[in-house]
C-alpha positions in Angstrom: 6.4 4.7 -23.5 3.0 6.4 -22.9 1.3 5.4 -26.2 -0.9 2.3 -26.2 -0.6 1.8 -29.9 3.1 2.3 -29.9 3.5 -0.2 -27.1 1.4 -2.7 -29.0 3.5 -2.2 -32.2 6.8 -2.7 -30.3 5.4 -5.9 -28.9 4.4 -7.0 -32.4 7.9 -6.3 -33.6 9.5 -8.3 -30.8 7.1 -11.2 -31.3 7.8 -11.4 -35.0 11.4 -10.3 -35.1 10.8 -7.2 -37.2 13.7 -4.8 -36.9 14.7 -6.4 -33.5 15.7 -9.8 -32.3 12.8 -12.1 -31.8 12.0 -12.1 -28.1 8.7 -13.5 -26.7 9.3 -12.1 -23.2 9.8 -8.5 -24.4 6.8 -8.9 -26.7 4.6 -9.8 -23.7 5.9 -6.9 -21.7 5.0 -4.4 -24.4 1.6 -6.0 -25.0 1.0 -5.8 -21.3 1.9 -2.1 -21.3 -0.6 -1.6 -24.1 -3.3 -3.5 -22.3 -2.7 -1.5 -19.1 -3.8 1.6 -21.2 -7.0 -0.3 -22.1 -5.9 -0.9 -25.7 -8.3 -3.6 -27.0 -5.6 -5.1 -29.3 -3.2 -5.2 -26.4 -5.7 -6.8 -24.2 -6.4 -9.5 -26.8 -2.7 -10.2 -27.3 -2.1 -10.5 -23.6 -5.0 -12.9 -23.4 -3.5 -14.9 -26.3 -0.1 -14.9 -24.7 -1.5 -16.2 -21.4 -3.7 -18.8 -23.2 -0.7 -20.2 -25.1 2.2 -19.5 -22.7 4.0 -17.0 -25.0 6.5 -15.0 -23.0 4.7 -15.8 -19.8 3.5 -18.9 -17.9 0.3 -20.3 -19.4 -2.7 -19.3 -17.3 -6.2 -19.8 -18.8 -7.9 -17.8 -16.1 -5.8 -14.7 -16.7 -6.4 -15.2 -20.5 -10.1 -15.2 -19.9 -10.0 -12.0 -17.8 -8.1 -10.1 -20.5 -10.4 -11.4 -23.2 -13.4 -10.4 -21.0 -12.0 -6.9 -20.4 -11.5 -6.4 -24.2 -15.1 -7.4 -24.8 -16.4 -5.1 -22.2 -14.5 -2.1 -23.7 -15.9 -2.9 -27.2 -19.4 -3.4 -25.8 -19.2 0.0 -24.1 -18.1 1.6 -27.4 -21.0 0.0 -29.2 -23.5 1.2 -26.7 -22.5 4.9 -27.0 
């Protein structure tokens, strides 16, 4: 899947059991794919997953790095 928004939406569906069986691990995988394409929503969700241990082992440092990257992207957009 090469579309960041599509990957994010699939992750959302897995996390909430919309049209697919509820699966936190698959949700995290798709959110991560979205984040790897610098999708701000994906970055925020990956951060949230790391912060709360959703589909991945809890890691506050990794959560912070994903939150920070999303903030940097939004700041760069605002400065343009």
